Steps between C-alpha positions, in 0.01 A plus 500: 500500500218363283206720405176379341221702341172305505164561332163369620266487196174477694558817704741659244740574786877531465725443801862416567676270742860406574414154629550213254268272698240774522511553123463126437204485738323791326558348155353172620183690594450672166749784483733559204870579523542818290843598627693714247210512253510865394122558481440374854812662646389842364150455638630393840734799522210733421278344765768469764444744781141570393342169586589287799519157342391240751714186516333187373153612399477166319172308527338744740269793453420563864762589758536223758535574868850435643543184704465562875715309750692572818852387409736756344609422145857401590364236741210378287716455189813361666610189303460167679668285233810543283280493191322814623816709539538787252862574412802345679515234225850381588413461868176317422682265262776425753256436785282281282804292409599464867150400603496226236841361592549197723700694758335823610698780667388590852637856532419795274604866497292758313644849461376816329321829556180535703178380338677290238365156603746351749250378759257411221753251360560370853127435548478332161782267604320430827199365314719316248660324797147414621526700819161559661424860597562414867851383405601818317687696766568860395753690709545877485872529559464874557367416847587132546873477428700401808682180584221383732242561224699291252559224756125485558465426127767231491361331811164440329657355183507143626121493527283427197247756388139502616237310306533238231811648337825487701682776307554845647668812365655800672477827304731763651423843354747789528756238599791746467393629845579168671783548750841341458427260783159425349658402169741279690209310652368426149820364344451135592125516432544632148786265413328175605129566553263206561327364190172667597644852560560782248639852540431811289698814576378829347689828505544834328866512606678184393838652588413458868432126476802295618692310234457184708122524447526602133712193427237274655205650308364507147531871416252695287541872439164638384527784248241777449232394251511639147241761403327247272469251788350765727254597225400134458433482874298824497304381194410177676381672818307767305314220321434304819380807690291627206671839522477773238817703523688727263783295337734798545447480877597131490819602323567758772461228762729262311771765460479616860497166685871432437433144393314405820175308446386577855542874448331479157191325639480730801516803273240347267259467792567860599440632147221263395235773497729770359435618143713813485873453432594812694312376806669162456839670503406672826387176661812314391710750694325411826619220734324166451364482855288816475223379267211589734635851559549551128145380426377758750703770322367401159141520618567834667667654194224376269238643742341156542573449868223434751528496878418131531809418293707732718380324817568152363845588367624684809382218727692245289811720494491561874681173575764509226579863406575807710311823424824679413613233253155512336521879481839481327360260240209738439731801466723316252197387299355853483842638412522258206145594391595866490822440309314287244180707475382523137341843539437777750138411576584252778804681639320725756321203660820291504684789669226523764527126564879520526470786747255296711760225546805724541497500882677200661285273718552500877513154650264603780236616249488157336300528173335835579714701260445258212125482565474880510691539173292234325179640648575841353525328160183293531297780661650826367390819676262694276 
């Protein structure tokens, strides 16, 4: 893995990165590459751990506010063209060649782990085939997988798409869950589809896709992205979002995402305001769908929680999370805080908080137990 030590003359800052593109970008904005120069390496090693070097302090003296928008990072920064895809070079090259050939395939199979880009490639193909949004039919095969469901698809194939463009595409996600009879209904459709119809099958379990379908499709097995590719993606989003985040935390995200860009961007959003590596390690241990609960915990532990925030958060959680599942997340977070506490000063308060959430929630009490435990933290008895 590449490692670059960079020096910014104007601010006299030293910082390191493991992203080649990131290093090139910094050098283009006035930084100097001082990797393996003894004087700078010694100075950096002395300063490391004492000063939190902010990534890319180039050409700015005042901290900019992060960009505010409603879409999560993994949706906002999903590629829409092959040229925007980071990593998967062989797949991109092969698809680009197919798209520029006179005879285009009509059936594709994308396999690989979750969050690796299977449906992203399918959507890119949809737009390359000039399918309007109304003619991109996404099917969740986890719930729509029977023979009647597949026949409903094949029966609509003879009709052109809505709007000016006749092409339509069927994207079947988790296609390994299609029943045997359902696959049978698709055999003829995938072997000789009409000129205006395309199929994209996506699955995490290619071994469950019938050979008769595999032989009809162009197959692409997506591999986990390399650490450098993930770092390039994180660098890009950090720049776009105007984030200031410890480079070591970015490395923790890259190492822990298992090559999944979706996981990397989701974790980046969760840790975007985190400056402490130990806190980052705690947050990375938590499930990705508990961000609001974790934010509540962080504010509570740092003694910066107000009741208005409690009201807003609990009301938003009421429709998606049960009180008991929220309590378990809080207990696990506090447990991690105690195990990673730097000193004894905060331990008594953390123990009190842990004790407050130790009693399981009764379904009939709804959020009463959680509210009482949080209330004791926000308004401690004198």
